[in-house]
N, C-alpha and C positions, 0 to 999 in steps of 0.2 A: 436428371440433374444429381451434381455429386455433392455430398455430405461432408461437411468440415468437423471433426473434433476440436472443440476450443477448450484450453484448459486454462485455470487461473494463472497457471505457470508462466504463462506466455503472454506479453502486452495486447497481444489482439484479444486475448481471453479475457482480458483485465478492461480493457475497450468496449468489449460487446456485455460486460456485467455492468460496467458504469451506463450505458445506452439506456439498458433495463431500468437501472435506478432512476435515472432521468424523464423516464415515462412512467412514474408511477404514481400515486398520490404523496402530498407532503409527509403525512404520518407513517406512511410506508416506506419512503426514503430514509427517514432516519435508521430505522431497523435494518434497512438493506445496506447503506452505508457501514453502521456498526459491525455487521457482519461481513461486509467486505474487508474492511480493515484488518478485523481477526484474519481472515484467511490469507491476505495480502502477507501479514506477519508472520502467519504459522509457515507459510510457503518460503519466506523470506529466510526465515531462523531455519528451517529443516536444511536448505540450500546451504547455508552456512557452516552448518553443523556437518553436512556431507562433505565439504569442501577441507575440513579439519580444522574449523575455529573452535575454540575453545568456550565455555561458557564465559570467563571472563575476556577473553577477546570479543565476544558478541557485544557484552556491556560495554567496553571500552568504544566499539562502533557505534553502538548505540547513544551514547554520550556524544561523541563527534557528530552523528546527525542532527541530535537535538540542537547542540551550539551552533551547526550551519544555519538550522531553520531559525532559531533566535536570531542571529546577524541579520539575516535576511529579513526578518520581520523588523528588526530595529532599524534598518536602512530603509524598508519602506515606509515605517512612520515619520520617519526624521525628512523623507522627500515631500510628505504632506505639506 
C-alpha cells in the first residue's frame, strides 16, 4: 500500500482535515475548526508574502475578500 503525504497547503490536505473535523464530537469540532482556520490563514499569508505581497497589499486583499463575503451574505439574505 502506498502512503501519501497530505499537507495543509493543498486542497486535498484541507479536505482531509475537514473530514476529521466533521467526524469528531461537537465540542472538539469548534476547537479543530478554529485551529484549521488559523493554519489556513497562516499558510495563505506565507504564500502571499513569498510571492512578494507587502503587508499593506495583504491588508488590501483581505479587505477585498471581506467585502466579497459581505456582498454574498447580503445577497443570500435578500433571496430569503
